[in-house]
N, C-alpha and C positions, 0 to 999 in steps of 0.2 A: 224686878227690872234689873237689867244688866247694862252697864255703860261700856261702850267700845270707843276707845280713843284712836283716832286715825288722822293722817295728814292727807288732805285732798287739795290738789292744785297748790301745794305749798302752804296751806293753812291748816293749823291743827283744829280739829273739831271732835266732839264726842256725840255719840248716838245712843239713845236709850231704847233697848229692845227687851221684850220678855225673854226669860231664860230659854224657853222652848224654841224661839226663833234663833237665838244664838247657837243652840245645840245643832239645829238643822243646818244653819249656815256653815258651821264647822264640819259637819258630815259631808255636805256638798263640796266644800273646798277640798277636803281630803280625797273625795272621789274624783274630782277634776284635777287633782295634783296642782292646786294653786292655794293661795291664801285667802282668808276672809277679807283682808284689806283689798286685795286685787278684785274680788267680787264686788265689794262696796264701791270701789272706784269705777268699775264698769257700769254699775247701776247709776251712779252719780253722773257719769259722762253721758248717759243716754236719757236721763229724765228731763222733763220740762222744768224750766227754772222756777215756776210757781208751785211745783209739787213738793211735798214734804219728803225728805230723804228717808226717814224712818218708815213712813208708810210705803214708799216705793220698795224698800227692802222687804217688808212683810209681803207685799203683793208678789214680788219676784220669787220669794221663797215658796209661797203657796203654788205659784205656777210651776216651779220646778218639781214640787211634790206631786202635782197632778200629772206631770209628764212621766213620772217614774212608774214602770210596770210593777204590778203587785204580785 
């Protein structure tokens, strides 16, 4: 597991993700010319309040991979 520390809406938080998800997030951020923090903020801004942020990040990452042409 890898911890990502980030500030969301002015509050410091940390998210635990498997290394593989972190690697994919970094790759997607580089491809989109943005930061991992910006992607996580976007996910956080659009998720339902009762949903788990780490789970939402995993789902978002998988969806991005499924959209990528092979």
